[in-house]
RORO-827936 format. One record per residue (C-alpha): residue in three letters; x, y, z negated. Coordinates in steps of 0.05 Angstrom, whole numbers, plus 32768, in hexadecimal, padded with zeros to 4 digits. Each point is the difference from the previous one (the first is absolute). Example, Ala and Ser with C-alpha at 12.3 -4.5 7.8 and 13.67 -1.06 7.14 Angstrom:
- ALA_80F6_7FA6_7F64
- SER_801B_8045_800D
//
This chain:
- UNK_7E54_7427_79E5
- UNK_7FF2_800D_7FB7
- UNK_8000_804B_800D
- UNK_7FCE_7FF8_8039
- UNK_7FD5_7FD4_7FD4
- UNK_8000_8035_7FCA
- UNK_7FEB_8036_8031
- UNK_7FCA_7FD6_8021
- UNK_7FE5_7FDF_7FC1
- UNK_7FC2_8013_7FDA
- UNK_802F_8014_7FC8
- UNK_7FEE_7FC5_7FD4
- UNK_802B_7FF2_7FC4
- UNK_8014_7FB9_8015
- UNK_8018_8017_8045
- UNK_8029_8038_7FE2
- UNK_801F_7FD0_7FCE
- UNK_8011_7FCD_8037
- UNK_801D_8034_802F
- UNK_802C_8022_7FCC
- UNK_8017_7FBB_7FEA
- UNK_8014_7FEF_8047
- UNK_8024_8042_8009
- UNK_8026_7FFB_7FBE
- UNK_8011_7FB7_800C
- UNK_8019_800D_8046
- UNK_802D_8039_7FEA
- UNK_801D_7FD9_7FC5
- UNK_800C_7FC1_8029
- UNK_801F_8025_803B
- UNK_802D_8027_7FD0
- UNK_8016_7FBF_7FDF
- UNK_800C_7FDC_8042
- UNK_8025_803A_8020
- UNK_8023_8013_7FBE
- UNK_7FF4_804A_800D
- UNK_8015_801C_7FBD
- UNK_8010_8047_8016
- UNK_7FC0_8016_8022
- UNK_7FEE_8049_8007
- UNK_7FCF_8026_7FD4
- UNK_7FC5_7FF5_802D
- UNK_8008_7FB5_7FFE
- UNK_8009_8001_7FB4
- UNK_7FC1_802B_7FF9
- UNK_7FD9_7FD1_802E
- UNK_8016_7FC4_7FD7
- UNK_7FED_8022_7FBE
- UNK_7FBC_8015_801D
- UNK_7FF0_7FBB_801B
- UNK_8014_7FD9_7FC2
- UNK_7FDD_8031_7FD1
- UNK_7FBF_7FFE_8027
- UNK_8003_7FB4_8009
- UNK_800A_7FF5_7FB5
- UNK_7FCD_8033_7FE9
- UNK_7FCB_7FE4_8030
- UNK_8011_7FB7_7FF0
- UNK_7FF7_8010_7FB6
- UNK_7FC1_8027_800E
- UNK_7FD9_7FD6_7FCE
- UNK_8014_8037_7FD0
- UNK_7FDC_803F_8019
- UNK_8038_802E_7FEB
- UNK_8038_7FDD_8027
- UNK_7FF1_801D_8046
- UNK_7FFF_8045_7FE0
- UNK_8042_7FF0_7FDD
- UNK_801D_7FED_8044
- UNK_7FEC_8044_801C
- UNK_801F_8023_7FC4
- UNK_8040_7FD8_800A
- UNK_8004_8011_804B
- UNK_7FF1_8049_7FF3
- UNK_8036_8005_7FCA
- UNK_8032_7FD9_802A
- UNK_7FF6_802F_803B
- UNK_8008_803E_7FD4
- UNK_803F_7FE2_7FE2
- UNK_801D_7FED_8044
- UNK_7FF5_8045_801D
- UNK_8014_8024_7FC0
- UNK_8041_7FDB_7FF4
- UNK_8013_800A_8049
- UNK_7FF4_804B_7FF8
- UNK_8028_8004_7FBF
- UNK_8039_7FD8_801F
- UNK_8002_8031_8039
- UNK_7FFE_803B_7FD0
- UNK_8040_7FE9_7FDD
- UNK_8023_7FF3_8042
- UNK_802D_803A_8018
- UNK_7FF5_7FEB_8049
- UNK_7FB5_8007_7FFA
- UNK_8004_8042_7FDA
- UNK_8030_801D_8034
- UNK_7FD5_7FEB_803B
- UNK_8035_7FD1_801C
- UNK_7FDA_7FBF_7FF3
- UNK_7FCB_7FFF_8037
- UNK_8030_8013_8039
- UNK_8031_7FCB_7FE6
- UNK_7FC9_7FCB_7FFF
- UNK_7FEA_8012_8047
- UNK_8048_7FF8_8019
- UNK_8005_7FB8_7FE8
- UNK_7FF9_7FC6_8031
- UNK_7FC9_7FE1_7FD7
- UNK_7FD3_803D_7FFA
- UNK_8016_8027_803E
- UNK_8000_800A_803B
- UNK_8010_8045_7FE6
- UNK_7FD7_8026_8034
- UNK_7FDD_8024_7FC7
- UNK_8040_8015_7FDE
- UNK_8011_8037_8033
- UNK_7FCA_802E_7FE5
- UNK_8017_7FF5_7FB8
- UNK_8049_800D_8012
- UNK_7FED_803F_8027
- UNK_7FD4_801A_7FC7
- UNK_801D_7FEB_7FBD
- UNK_7FC7_8022_7FDC
- UNK_7FD0_7FCE_801F
- UNK_802B_7FC7_7FE5
- UNK_8003_801E_7FBB
- UNK_7FB5_800D_8000
- UNK_7FF2_7FB9_8018
- UNK_802B_7FE2_7FC9
- UNK_7FE0_802B_7FC9
- UNK_7FBA_7FF3_801A
- UNK_800E_7FB5_7FFC
- UNK_801B_8007_7FBA
- UNK_7FC4_802A_7FEA
- UNK_7FC8_7FD5_801B
- UNK_801F_7FBE_7FEB
- UNK_800E_8019_7FB9
- UNK_7FB9_801D_7FFC
- UNK_7FE4_7FB9_8002
- UNK_8017_7FF7_7FB8
- UNK_7FC7_8030_7FEE
- UNK_7FCD_7FE2_8031
- UNK_7FD6_7FDF_7FC9
- UNK_7FF5_8044_7FDF
- UNK_7FF6_802D_803E
- UNK_7FBF_8020_8015
- UNK_7FE5_7FD5_8038
- UNK_8005_8037_8036
- UNK_804A_8008_7FF2
- UNK_8008_7FB4_8000
- UNK_7FDF_7FFA_8044
- UNK_802F_8037_8019
- UNK_803B_7FD7_7FE5
- UNK_7FE6_7FC2_8024
- UNK_7FFC_8028_8041
- UNK_8047_801A_7FF7
- UNK_801B_7FBB_7FF2
- UNK_7FDA_7FE2_803B
- UNK_801D_8035_802F
- UNK_8045_7FF0_7FE4
- UNK_7FF7_7FB6_800F
- UNK_7FE7_800F_8047
- UNK_803D_802B_800D
- UNK_802E_7FC9_7FE4
- UNK_7FDD_7FCD_802C
- UNK_800D_802B_803E
- UNK_8046_8019_7FF0
- UNK_801D_7FC2_7FDD
- UNK_7FD3_7FC6_8014
- UNK_7FE8_7FF5_7FB8
- UNK_7FBA_7FEB_8015
- UNK_7FF4_7FD3_7FC5
- UNK_8007_8038_7FCD
- UNK_7FC1_8022_8019
- UNK_7FD4_7FC3_7FF8
- UNK_801B_7FE3_7FBF
- UNK_8004_8042_7FDA
- UNK_7FC0_8020_801B
- UNK_7FDB_7FC0_7FEE
- UNK_800E_8012_7FB7
- UNK_7FDC_8043_8003
- UNK_7FBB_7FE4_7FEE
- UNK_801E_7FE0_7FC2
- UNK_8022_8041_7FEC
- UNK_7FBE_8024_800A
- UNK_7FDD_7FCB_7FD6
- UNK_8035_800A_7FCA
- UNK_7FF8_804C_8003
- UNK_7FB4_7FFB_7FFB
- UNK_8006_7FD0_7FC6
- UNK_8030_802D_7FDA
- UNK_7FD2_803C_800C
- UNK_7FC3_7FDB_7FE6
- UNK_8024_7FD8_7FCA
- UNK_801F_7FBB_8011
- UNK_7FD3_7FC6_7FEF
- UNK_800E_7FB7_8010
- UNK_7FBE_7FDC_7FFD
//
């Protein structure tokens, strides 16, 4: 309901503050009641996004705080992608191309219908693993990239999330991570023009 209110609203500050407060509160209370400590990355990113926006909007009496919230989300997203890429880079399974077929054969992220192509053509599996390593690691440099390259990186990442949603049922990754792209773009633009909090 908060999401619909955000989309249908006249974009007033008070409505945004109330809606993000409801979203953040709902996530935190449901996590506490259900005691879900080991949620996946998309849920963690959604929690961070919601709480950061709710706090920065609630403290909006200081003009620089909403901007600080965007910087935080942008940096958090770059760090999340980048550390995931570096972790894959140091993993022998990812470097060898074995990781993606192995993931697709699990019960959780199966059903494994996509794995046949990767087993038949090992070069595709190796290429897929290295493409994932490359684009995720590249997010570490997103604040400094030319904007055209950054937009291309967003498109690559979005396609990756769409493929993961179809092949592994990770629908939440697309929405929670792609929602951070405007904040990364804001961070990139700010770095290019000189960061000012005012």
